[in-house]
C-alpha positions in Angstrom: -74.2 -72.7 -119.9 -72.3 -72.9 -116.5 -74.3 -73.0 -113.5 -72.6 -71.7 -110.3 -74.1 -71.7 -107.0 -74.3 -68.1 -105.5 -71.9 -69.2 -102.4 -69.5 -70.3 -104.7 -69.9 -67.0 -106.9 -69.4 -64.9 -103.7 -66.6 -66.7 -102.4 -64.8 -65.7 -106.1 -65.5 -62.8 -106.3 -64.1 -62.1 -102.6 -60.9 -63.8 -103.8 -60.6 -61.5 -106.5 -60.9 -58.7 -104.7 -58.4 -59.9 -101.7 -56.1 -60.6 -105.0 -56.5 -57.0 -106.0 -56.1 -55.4 -102.9 -59.6 -54.3 -102.1 -60.6 -54.8 -98.3 -64.3 -53.9 -97.6 -67.2 -52.4 -99.6 -65.4 -49.2 -99.7 -62.9 -50.0 -102.9 -63.8 -47.6 -105.2 -61.3 -45.1 -105.7 -61.9 -41.5 -104.9 -62.2 -39.3 -107.9 -58.7 -36.7 -108.1 -60.8 -33.7 -109.1 -58.2 -32.8 -111.4 -60.7 -32.2 -113.8 -63.5 -30.4 -112.0 -64.9 -26.9 -113.0 -64.6 -23.9 -110.9 -68.4 -23.9 -110.3 -68.5 -27.7 -109.3 -65.3 -27.1 -106.9 -67.3 -24.0 -105.5 -70.8 -26.1 -105.1 -68.4 -29.1 -103.1 -66.7 -26.2 -100.8 -70.1 -24.9 -100.0 -71.6 -28.4 -99.1 -68.8 -29.1 -96.9 -68.9 -25.6 -95.1 -72.7 -26.2 -94.7 -72.0 -29.5 -93.2 -69.4 -28.1 -90.9 -71.7 -25.2 -90.2 -74.2 -27.8 -88.9 -71.9 -29.8 -87.0 -72.0 -32.7 -89.0 -69.5 -34.3 -91.7 -70.1 -34.4 -95.4 -71.9 -37.2 -96.4 -69.0 -37.8 -99.1 -65.7 -37.2 -99.5 -64.4 -34.9 -102.4 -61.0 -33.9 -103.5 -61.4 -30.2 -105.0 
């Protein structure tokens, strides 16, 4: 078994992220929304409209 100190593991992970072009902690790709059902699109639209009516930005980004 190979033992790696946590700081070394963190360095390796950060290096790999940089190689892949990921920046910061928000590196998960946004879902394209191409396969959403009509009911899911309606729900996401209603949530967006409700957030805007309350003067807030939605808590998530969604393609629909």
